[in-house]
N, C-alpha and C positions, 0 to 999 in steps of 0.2 A: 302366519305367512303373510307377506306383503307383496304387492305388485312390484316387479323389478328384482333387485338383488336382495338376498337374504343371507344371514350368517348363522351358523350353529356352532356352539362351543360345548366341549365336554371336559369336566374336571374329574380326574381319577384319584381315588384313595385306595389304600392297601386292603382295607376291610379284612375279611377272613381269607382272602385269596393269597395274600403275601404277608405273613407275620414276621416283621423284622426282629432280629435278636438284639434288641436294645432295651435298656431300662428294666422292663418288667416282663416276666414270663409266668403265666399261671402255674400253680403247683402241678408237677407231673407232665408238663408240656415242654417240648423243645421247639426251636424255630421250625416252622414249616412253610413251604411256599409251593405254589403251582406255576411258578415262572414269573417273568416280568409282567407288569400291568398291561392289559390289553383292552380294547374296546371293540364292540360290534354293534352297529346301528344301521337302521334302514328307514328312509323316509319315502313314503308312498304318496305320490301326487295324483289325484284324480281330477281331470279337467272337465269343463262343462261340455265339451264335444265328445266325451266318453273315452278319450285316450287316457293312458296311465303312464306315468314316469316314475321310476324307482331310483333313488339315490342311496348309495351305501358307503360304508367306510372302506377306503382303499388308500393307495399310495399318494393320491392327490390331496389328502388331508395334511395339515401342517401341525407340528408338535413342538412344544418347548416346556421347560421346567417353569414353575410358577412360584408364588410366595409361600406355598405350603412346603416347608423345608423337610418335614417328616410327618408321617401319620401312622398310627397303630391303633387298632380297635381296642387294644389292651392297655398300652402305656401312655397314650395321649397324642396330641397333635401340636406341632410347632409352626408358627406363622411369622414370616418376616415381611412386614408391609412395605419395606423398601424395595422388595423385589416384585411388587405388583406391577402389571402392565395394564394401565387403564384402557378400557375399550377393546380388550383382546378378543372379545366375542361379538364384535360389531363389524359391519361391512366395511367401514373406512379404515380399519386398523391395518397398519403396515406389518405384515408377517414375513417380509423378505429375509429376515435374519433367523427365522424359524427353520427347523429341519422338516424333511418329508417323512411322513409316517412309513413305517416298515410293515410289510405284509408278513405275518407269522402264522403258524399253525394254531388252530383253536385249541381250547383246553380239553376237547373231547366231550363225549356225552351227547345227548340230544337236547337241542334248544327248544324249550316248550313255551307256550303262550300264556295268555292271561288266565286261562282256566286252571293253571298250575301255580299261579302267583299268590303270594301272601298279600293281605291288605297293606297299604303303605304305612310307613312309620311317620307319625305326625306329632306336632307340638300341641300339647293340650292345655297347659296352664303354666303360669310363671310363679316361682317361689322367690320372693324377695327376702333379704336377711331380716330376721327378727331381732338380731343383736350382732354386735361386733366388738372386738377388743384387740388392742395392740399387744403383741407378745414381747417377751424380754429380748428376743433377737431382732425386733423391729418389724417382723411380719404382722399382717393383720388377719385375724381369724374371723370369718363370717359364718353365722349359724343360719341356715335356710329354714330351720324349724321342722323339717320333714325329710326323712330318708326316702329317696325316690331315685328313679333313673333320670339323671339330669344331663343336659348339655350346658356347660357354664357359658355365661355371656358377660363380658366386662367392657366398661368404658374407662379410658385412662387419659390423663393429661400429662404433659411434660415434654422435654426436649426430644427431638428426633434421635433415634438410636437407643433410647432407654428401653428397658424390657421389664415385663411383669411375668411372673410364673404363678400359675394357678394350680394349687395342690389339693385334690379332692380327698375326702376321708369320710368314713362313717362315724368315727370316734373323734371327739373334740376335746379331750382332757389334756390341757397343755398344748403342745404342738400337735399338728395334724398327725394322726396315727393311721397307718394303713395295715395294721396287723390283721384286721378282719378280711383284708383283701389277699391274705396269704403272703404278704411281703414283710419280712422282719425289720427291714430298714424303716427309717422314719418316712421316707417317700421314694417311690420308684415310678410313680404315675403322676404325670403333670402335663400342663400345656403352657408353652412359652409364646408370648406375643411381643414382637419388637416394633416400635413405633417408626413411622416414616416421616412424620411432620411434627411441628411444635404444638399443634392443636389437639382437640379432643378426637379420639379415635375409638370406635366400638367394634368388637370382634367376638365371634363364637366359632368353635370348631365345626367342620362339616362332616368329618369322618370319625367322630369319637363321641361316645357317651359313657357315663359311669354312674353306678349306684353310690350315692353319697348324701350326706346332710351338711357337711362343712366344706368350706372353700377357704384355704389359707393362701394369701397372696404375698409372694416374695418379690422385692423390687430391686432392679439393677440399674446403675447409671450407664450412660453411653461410654464407649471406650475413651479413656483419658479424661473423663469428666467425673464430677461428684454428685450432681443434682439427681435426685431420684424421681421417678414418675409418681403420680398420685392417682388413686382410685376414685373415679367420679361416681361409678355405680357398678354393682355386680348382682347377678341373679342366676337362678337355676331354671332352665327350661325343661319341663317335664315332657318326656317323649315315650311313646308306646305305639303298639299296633292300633290302627284305626278300626278295630272290631267294635261294633256298636254295643253299648250297654244293653242288657236284656232284663235286669232285675234290680230291685232295691230291697233293703231290709232295715227295719227299725222296730224297736220294742221298748218297753218301759224300763228295762234293765240297762243301766248305763254301761256296766261292764261288758255285757253281750254286744252292745253297739260298738264299743271300743275294740273288742276282739274282731268283729266283722270288718271294721275300718282298717285294722292292722293287716288282716288277711288280704283285703282288697288292694292295699298298697303293694303288698308282696306280689300279688297276681299282676297288677298293672306294670310293675317294674320289670317283670320277666316276660311280658307279652311283646315280643319283637317280631321278627320274621320267622322265628321259632319260639317255642316256650323254653326260655333259657333256665338254667339251673340257678344262676345268680347274676345280677347285673354289675357286681363290683369286681369280679375277677375272671371267672371262666367264660361266662356268656355263651355256653355251649348248649346244643340241643340234646341234653340227656333226656331219655324217653320216659322214665318211670313216672315223672310228675304228670305226664299227659293223661294217664289213666287213673293214677291215685288221686289227683286233684281234679280230674275231669268233670265229675258232677258239680263240684263247687264252682268251677270255672264256667260251666254252662248255665248255671243259675244266674251268673253275673253278666256274661257277655255272649253275644252271638258269634260263635267261633267256627261256624260251618266252613267258611272260606279258609281260615287259618289252619284248621285241622285237615282240610283237603290238601293243602300245600304240604303239611308235615307228613301226611301219609305218602305223598309222592316222594318226599325225601327218604322215608324209610324204604320204599320200594327201590329207589335208586341205589340205596346203600346195601340192600340185601345181596349177599354173596352167592356164588354159584351153588354152594352146598346147602343153601336155604337159610343160613344164619342171618338174623337181623341184629346188627351190633347195638351197643348200648347208646351210641350217639348217632344222630342223623341231622344234617349231613355229617359224614364221618371224615372231618378235616384231618384229624390226627388218628392214626391207627394204634390201638393199645395191644401190644404183644409182650409176653414175658420173654426173657432172653432166649429160651429154647424154641420159641415158636416162629414159624415162617409161613409164607403163602396165605391160605385162607384161615389159618389158625389165629385165634385171638386169645389174649390173656384174660384173667378174671375180670379186668375192667373193660374188656372189649366184648365179652360174651357172657351175659347174665340174663336168665329168662325173665327176671322181674322187670328188666328194662325192655328187652326185645318184644315182650308180649304186648306192648302198646300197639304193635302192628295188628293185633287181633282185637284187643279190648277197646281201642278208640273207635273203630268202625261200629262195634256193637253198641257203644254208648251213643254214637251219632244216631243210630236207629232208635234206641230207647227214648231219646230226648226229642228228636225231630221227625221220626218216622221215615228217615232218609236211608234208602238202601244203596245209594250210589257207591259209597266207599266199600261196602261189602261186595257188591258186584264187581267193581273195578279191580279190587285187590284179592279176590277170593283165591285165585291160583297161587299167588305169593304167600298168602296166609297158610294154605295147605302145605306148601313147601317148608315153611317155618315149623309147623307142627311136626312134619316128618323129620326135620332136623332134630327137634327136641326128643322125638321118639328114639332117634339113633343114639342119643346120649343118656337115655333113661336106663335105670336098673329096675327090673321087674315093674315096668311101666310107671316108675316114679322118677321124676326129674329131681335129683338131689345135689345139684351144684348151683353156684351163683353167689352173689355178694351178700344176699340175705338182707336183714334189717340193717340199714346203714348205722344205726346206733345200738347194735348189739353190744352188750357189756361183757368184757373179758379180754384177756391178752391175745386171744387168737381170733378176734372178730375181724372181718374184712377191713374195717377202718378203725383199728384200735386207737389210733392217735386222735380220732374224733370222738371216741367213746367217753362217757362220764359215769363214774360210779356214784350212786345215790344212796343215802342212808335212810 
């Protein structure tokens, strides 16, 4: 804050709030939305004389579309630099052509404070290409050398109006392949950047990250022209939750050290505002890994704040009948065709996943001597146990997805199963 006039600017991306039905949808998901993008903000000013002034979002704010043409947490982000309005968030900017913000109803629920927040997502390191090669179609394939949760960053030269498309993938044999992302086509996930000038321009998405090792760059001339842009540099920015490292491991066995490094990269890539199931496609808060991988995670990172946030997600997602669904937050509700209301299908109600609501607080106590999660959520935990009891046969809970890699044609995920000799 400065003496005199000040300006505040907010950029909105779709995130998990509004998933557009474009390009890529994770397997088993349809488009879901909680309405048009909204913002709620409050600035509290405390003056030296003891007085307090509160400024909040209202109809006096001004809004306009910006250079982010589209954004999807799943399928990528497109940016047209020609639409950028320089100085839009500074006090001398002329916003007379902008519209007034509309007052709308909130999304519901209870707005909670910092005690329920996850650690911020931060940029931790940069992966520069270890190799690159030009493909037969003219695209350039860059190998970052490590599969991780990346935000791509690219610098390009070339005439105004030229465009580059960055296609991420985990597999780099030939063209970029997104088969491991659940997408049978060559590419359904990408980021487009359109240049505004003839000089060097650098850009990275603000509302998109992806688990990948390879970045394929496709280049397009400006409309009516033939000259292609050139890639000056490209890199992958590693992002993850800012949960502090808590442990290290090293021994004389090289294989063990490599296995530990492999596991740690998987943990880091899935440590966001929830523990995701995978960073390259679903990016959802499936709950089973929170307790199955809980001890290994706690040996590596201080996750007290992140687990506190995730337990709040589970409590918020718990249904009136006591059920804790398989994902939290429960952005998409899994139901079989015959189920309605509080009923869930097998992918929405499975004790192996919902039991994280009980097992995570217990692990928190075992590792940290911290009883807070047990105290805070004890009533909800009892309600979940009562729900499981209502579905038990002779006190045995005999339903659920089971081992995800059960072998056999009737396994819950037979398409993912593999028969071994």
